[in-house]
C-alpha positions as CSV (number, residue, x, y, z in Angstrom):
1,M,118.6,38.4,73.9
2,A,115.5,39.9,72.9
3,T,113.5,39.0,76.5
4,Q,116.2,40.8,77.6
5,A,115.9,43.8,74.8
6,E,112.8,44.3,75.3
7,T,112.5,44.3,79.6
8,A,115.6,47.0,78.8
9,V,113.4,48.8,76.0
10,V,110.1,48.9,79.0
11,E,112.5,49.9,81.5
12,T,114.0,52.9,79.3
13,G,110.2,53.7,78.2
14,V,109.1,54.1,82.3
15,S,111.7,55.9,82.9
16,A,111.8,58.4,80.0
17,A,107.8,58.4,81.4
18,T,108.8,59.2,84.7
19,V,111.0,61.8,84.0
20,V,108.7,63.4,81.8
21,M,106.2,63.2,84.7
22,G,108.1,64.7,86.9
23,K,108.9,67.8,84.6
24,R,105.3,68.3,84.5
25,E,104.8,68.3,88.6
26,V,107.5,70.4,88.6
27,A,106.2,73.0,85.7
28,V,103.0,72.8,87.6
29,K,104.3,73.4,91.2
30,E,106.5,76.1,89.7
31,R,104.7,79.1,90.1
32,H,100.7,79.5,91.7
33,G,101.0,83.0,92.5
34,L,102.5,85.7,94.4
35,S,104.7,84.8,96.9
36,I,104.8,85.7,100.3
37,A,108.8,87.2,99.2
38,D,107.3,89.0,96.8
39,M,104.3,90.6,98.1
40,L,106.7,92.2,101.1
41,L,109.5,93.2,98.2
42,I,106.5,94.9,96.6
43,G,105.2,96.6,99.6
44,V,108.6,98.0,100.5
45,L,109.2,99.3,96.8
46,L,106.1,101.2,96.5
47,A,106.4,102.5,100.7
48,A,110.1,103.6,99.5
49,G,108.6,105.4,96.5
50,A,106.1,107.3,98.3
51,V,108.9,108.0,100.4
52,L,110.9,109.4,97.9
53,K,107.8,111.3,96.0
54,F,106.8,113.0,99.1
55,F,110.6,114.0,100.0
56,V,112.0,114.5,96.6
57,G,109.3,115.8,95.0
58,S,108.6,118.4,97.6
59,V,112.2,119.2,96.8
60,I,112.5,119.3,92.5
61,N,109.3,121.8,92.0
62,F,110.2,123.1,88.5
63,G,106.8,121.9,87.2
64,M,107.8,118.4,86.9
65,K,107.6,116.5,90.0
66,P,108.6,112.8,89.7
67,N,106.3,109.8,90.5
68,F,109.1,107.8,91.9
69,I,105.8,105.5,93.1
70,I,105.6,104.3,89.3
71,A,109.2,103.4,88.8
72,M,109.3,100.9,92.0
73,Y,106.0,99.3,90.7
74,C,107.9,98.7,87.4
75,L,111.3,97.8,89.6
76,A,108.7,95.7,91.4
77,L,107.6,93.9,88.2
78,L,111.3,93.7,86.5
79,L,112.4,91.5,89.9
80,I,109.0,89.2,90.3
81,R,107.8,88.5,86.6
82,P,104.0,88.2,88.1
83,R,101.4,86.9,85.7
84,L,99.3,89.7,83.7
85,H,96.1,89.6,87.1
86,E,98.7,89.7,89.2
87,A,100.6,93.0,87.8
88,L,97.0,94.5,87.5
89,I,96.3,94.5,90.9
90,I,99.9,95.1,92.1
91,G,99.0,98.5,90.0
92,V,95.9,99.4,91.8
93,L,97.6,99.2,94.6
94,A,100.0,101.8,93.5
95,G,97.3,103.9,92.4
96,A,95.9,103.5,96.1
97,V,99.3,104.3,97.4
98,C,99.3,107.6,95.2
99,Q,95.7,108.8,97.1
100,F,97.5,109.9,100.5
101,F,99.9,112.6,97.9
102,P,97.6,115.9,96.9
103,G,95.6,115.6,93.0
104,Q,93.6,114.4,91.4
105,P,91.5,111.7,93.4
106,Y,90.9,107.9,91.7
107,I,92.4,108.8,88.8
108,N,95.7,107.1,89.4
109,F,94.2,103.4,90.1
110,A,93.4,103.7,86.3
111,S,96.1,104.9,85.5
112,E,98.7,102.9,87.6
113,A,96.8,99.8,87.0
114,V,97.0,100.6,82.6
115,G,100.9,101.2,83.4
116,A,101.6,98.2,85.6
117,V,99.9,96.2,82.9
118,V,101.5,97.4,80.0
119,M,105.3,97.0,81.7
120,V,104.5,92.8,82.4
121,M,103.3,92.8,78.5
122,L,106.8,94.7,77.4
123,L,108.4,92.5,79.6
124,K,107.8,89.3,77.8
125,I,109.4,91.2,74.8
126,P,113.0,90.1,73.9
127,M,115.4,93.4,74.2
128,R,118.5,92.2,75.2
129,I,121.4,93.8,73.3
130,G,124.6,91.3,73.7
131,K,125.0,90.7,76.8
132,V,122.9,93.9,77.8
133,S,119.4,94.0,78.2
134,A,117.5,97.4,77.5
135,A,114.2,95.7,79.1
136,P,115.0,97.7,82.6
137,V,114.8,101.6,80.8
138,V,112.3,100.9,77.9
139,C,109.5,99.4,79.5
140,T,109.4,101.7,82.2
141,F,109.7,104.4,80.1
142,L,107.2,103.0,77.9
143,S,104.8,102.1,81.4
144,T,105.3,106.1,82.5
145,L,104.2,106.9,79.2
146,C,101.1,105.1,79.1
147,S,100.7,105.6,83.0
148,G,100.7,109.3,82.7
149,F,98.7,109.3,79.5
150,T,96.2,107.5,80.8
151,F,95.7,110.0,83.5
152,V,95.5,112.9,81.3
153,G,92.7,110.8,79.2
154,V,90.8,109.7,82.4
155,M,91.1,113.7,83.8
156,Y,90.1,115.2,80.7
157,L,87.2,113.2,79.9
158,M,85.8,113.3,83.4
159,Y,86.0,117.3,83.2
160,F,84.2,117.1,80.2
161,S,81.6,114.5,81.4
162,G,81.2,117.8,84.2
163,A,83.3,116.5,86.6
164,D,83.9,119.1,89.7
165,I,87.8,118.9,88.4
166,K,90.6,121.6,87.5
167,P,92.4,119.8,84.8
168,T,96.3,121.6,84.7
169,P,97.1,122.6,81.3
170,L,97.8,119.7,78.6
171,A,101.0,121.2,77.9
172,A,102.4,121.3,81.2
173,F,101.4,117.7,81.6
174,L,103.1,116.8,78.6
175,A,106.2,118.3,79.7
176,I,105.7,116.6,83.3
177,I,105.0,112.6,81.8
178,W,107.8,113.1,79.3
179,G,110.4,114.2,82.3
180,T,108.9,111.8,84.7
181,A,109.2,109.2,82.0
182,L,113.0,109.8,81.8
183,I,113.8,110.2,85.0
184,N,111.8,106.7,85.9
185,A,113.5,104.8,83.4
186,I,117.1,105.9,84.8
187,I,115.8,105.2,88.3
188,V,115.2,101.9,87.6
189,Q,118.1,101.4,85.1
190,M,120.2,102.1,88.2
191,L,118.9,99.8,90.5
192,Y,117.6,96.9,88.9
193,V,121.1,95.1,88.4
194,P,122.1,95.7,92.4
195,M,118.4,94.7,93.5
196,K,118.7,91.7,91.3
197,L,121.8,90.9,92.8
198,A,121.0,91.1,96.1
199,L,118.0,89.1,95.7
200,K,120.1,85.6,94.0
201,G,116.6,83.6,94.0
202,R,115.2,85.6,91.3
203,Q,115.6,84.8,87.6
204,G,116.8,87.3,85.4
205,L,116.7,88.9,81.9
């Protein structure tokens, strides 16, 4: 009887160890970077943001032209949940796309990198109210503000450093930043749930 009991304990221990090792292997294999599907999604959303910025931004011409590229990379970050350095790369890519549009050159590399990093850091904060998540609205709104204020800060820093640029008046820029943040938050909130349902393999909030 003692031998059988000892054997059962040993077998149970081995089984438990196997399960633990299996879980560790799964955890290690779970994520090693962005997948091809992730990169395709990022590319499609950034392209969609560029198209919207070009066409809709030219129609909405009352001192505020929403930057839909920010909305689209915020949506991409919500869906794929990348790591911090991956979010930084996505932000730099978004800044590169912004170079195709009129405006102060190169500043978007910094502003969109900051916006993307802020977005992915905010996603680590629980923002669920009951069964509803406020993350799409709150994170996109704050990330757009951070991107906008970074753009203004870098622009004026370059201006006072003697760079040959003509900065937009600060009051006008503040209105643009806050208005764009509100519009982007609404866009991402509207698109997030349908996109999440369409991409059934993604992790939800």
